[in-house]
C-alpha positions in Angstrom: 0.0 0.0 0.0 1.6 3.2 -1.1 1.4 6.2 1.2 -0.5 8.4 -1.2 -2.9 5.6 -1.9 -3.3 4.9 1.8 -4.5 8.4 2.5 -6.7 8.6 -0.6 -8.2 5.2 0.0 -8.7 5.5 3.8 -10.1 9.1 3.9 -13.6 8.2 2.9 -16.4 8.2 5.5 -17.6 4.6 4.9 -14.0 3.2 4.5 -13.1 5.0 7.8 -16.0 3.2 9.5 -14.9 -0.1 8.0 -11.3 0.3 9.2 -12.5 1.3 12.7 -14.6 -1.9 12.8 -11.3 -3.9 12.5 -9.4 -2.0 15.2 -8.2 -4.0 18.1 -7.2 -6.9 15.9 -10.7 -8.0 14.9 -11.2 -10.5 12.1 -14.5 -10.0 10.3 -16.4 -11.3 7.3 -18.3 -9.0 5.0 -21.5 -10.4 6.7 -20.1 -9.4 10.1 -19.3 -5.9 8.8 -22.9 -5.6 7.3 -24.2 -6.3 10.8 -22.0 -3.7 12.4 -22.6 -1.1 9.7 -26.3 -1.9 9.2 -27.0 1.6 7.8 -24.7 1.1 4.8 -26.3 -0.7 1.8 -24.7 -4.1 1.3 -23.5 -3.4 -2.3 -21.9 -0.2 -1.2 -20.2 -1.9 1.7 -18.8 -4.7 -0.5 -17.5 -2.2 -3.0 -15.6 -0.4 -0.3 -14.3 -3.6 1.3 -13.0 -4.6 -2.2 -11.2 -1.2 -2.6 -9.6 -1.6 0.9 -8.4 -5.2 -0.1 -7.1 -4.0 -3.4 -5.2 -1.2 -1.7 -3.7 -3.7 0.9 -5.4 -2.1 3.9 -7.5 -5.3 4.5 -5.9 -8.7 4.3 -7.8 -11.9 3.6 -7.0 -14.3 6.5 -9.3 -17.2 5.5 -11.8 -18.4 3.0 -14.7 -20.7 3.9 -17.1 -22.3 1.5 -20.7 -21.1 2.2 -23.5 -22.2 0.0 -21.4 -22.4 -3.2 -19.5 -19.2 -2.6 -16.3 -18.3 -0.6 -16.8 -16.3 2.5 -13.7 -14.3 3.2 -12.5 -13.3 6.6 -10.5 -10.1 6.8 -8.2 -8.3 9.2 -6.6 -4.8 9.1 -3.0 -4.6 7.9 -1.2 -3.2 10.9 0.7 -0.8 8.6 -2.5 0.5 6.9 -2.6 4.2 7.0 0.9 4.7 8.3 2.5 7.5 6.4 6.1 8.7 6.9 6.4 12.3 8.2 8.4 13.3 5.1 5.6 12.1 2.9 3.0 14.0 4.9 5.2 17.1 4.6 5.3 16.7 0.9 1.5 17.1 0.6 0.4 20.5 -0.6 -1.8 22.7 1.7 -4.9 22.4 -0.6 -4.7 18.6 -0.4 -4.3 18.7 3.4 -7.4 20.9 3.5 -9.3 18.3 1.4 -8.2 15.5 3.7 -9.1 17.4 6.8 -12.5 18.3 5.4 -13.2 14.6 4.7 -12.0 13.8 8.3 -14.3 16.4 9.8 -17.3 15.4 7.6 -16.8 11.9 8.8 -16.9 13.1 12.4 -20.0 15.0 11.8 -21.7 11.9 10.2 -20.6 9.7 13.1 -22.0 12.2 15.6 -25.2 12.7 13.6 -25.7 8.9 13.4 -25.3 8.7 17.2 -27.8 11.6 17.7 -30.4 10.0 15.4 -30.5 6.8 17.6 -33.6 6.1 19.7 -31.9 6.0 23.0 -29.5 9.0 23.1 -28.1 9.8 26.5 -24.9 11.8 26.3 -24.2 11.5 30.0 -24.8 7.7 30.2 -22.7 7.2 27.0 -19.9 9.4 28.1 -20.0 11.6 25.0 -17.5 14.4 25.1 -16.3 17.1 22.7 -13.9 19.6 23.9 -11.0 21.7 22.8 -8.1 22.5 25.1 -5.3 25.1 24.4 -1.9 24.8 26.1 1.6 26.0 25.5 4.5 23.8 24.8 7.9 23.9 23.0 8.6 21.7 20.1 10.4 19.0 22.2 7.7 19.1 24.9 4.9 18.8 22.3 6.7 15.9 20.6 7.0 14.2 24.0 3.3 14.8 24.7 2.2 13.4 21.3 4.5 10.3 21.8 2.9 9.6 25.3 -0.6 10.2 23.9 0.0 7.9 21.0 1.4 5.2 23.4 -1.7 5.5 25.6 -4.0 5.3 22.6 -2.2 2.3 21.2 -2.4 0.6 24.6 -6.2 0.7 24.4 -6.5 0.2 20.6 -4.5 -3.1 20.7 -6.8 -4.6 23.3 -9.6 -6.8 22.0 -13.2 -6.0 23.0 -14.2 -7.6 26.2 -17.6 -8.3 27.6 -19.4 -5.2 29.0 -17.1 -2.9 27.0 -18.3 -0.3 24.5 -16.3 0.4 21.4 -15.4 4.1 21.4 -14.1 6.5 18.8 -11.6 9.1 19.9 -10.7 11.9 17.5 -8.0 14.3 18.3 -6.9 17.3 16.3 -3.9 19.4 17.2 -3.2 22.8 15.6 -0.7 25.5 16.5 -2.2 28.9 17.3 -1.1 31.5 14.7 -0.6 35.1 15.6 -3.0 37.2 13.6 -1.3 39.6 11.2 -1.8 43.3 11.9 -3.8 45.1 9.2 
């Protein structure tokens, strides 16, 4: 999976949801995915799974004959979506804006899907959205991000246990820019 293809393939609202379904080492069939993403038409889901397989983001781990067809089980390639910092730096600002817009649109769709559910209770469900501003030098911030990534990976690598809820955490970091005097 090439870096440019990884970003272009993964940054699609439905494909992002498919990838998230595999986080934590899950192995799923297309039928399993259809149950998890029951609001996505089956043909659409299968088309996006095919694109993720062709790009190398999903790997076929087994094939089982089911009523004359092969049912494939997939898992996420652990390197899917990893892009080297120098490759990220080579992306022009307009393309970054496009990618960020897709990311934000995906967040809005996820939140809207949650809010359209019949049993919305943001307190019970521990729903949070916040923005925090703090000051840090380059080295301090790099250390903060490294610790944050390690903490996130610690939880992301765990499988889902009984009585646990799968949660999506989205974090955006941006430096504050001084406004130019007019």
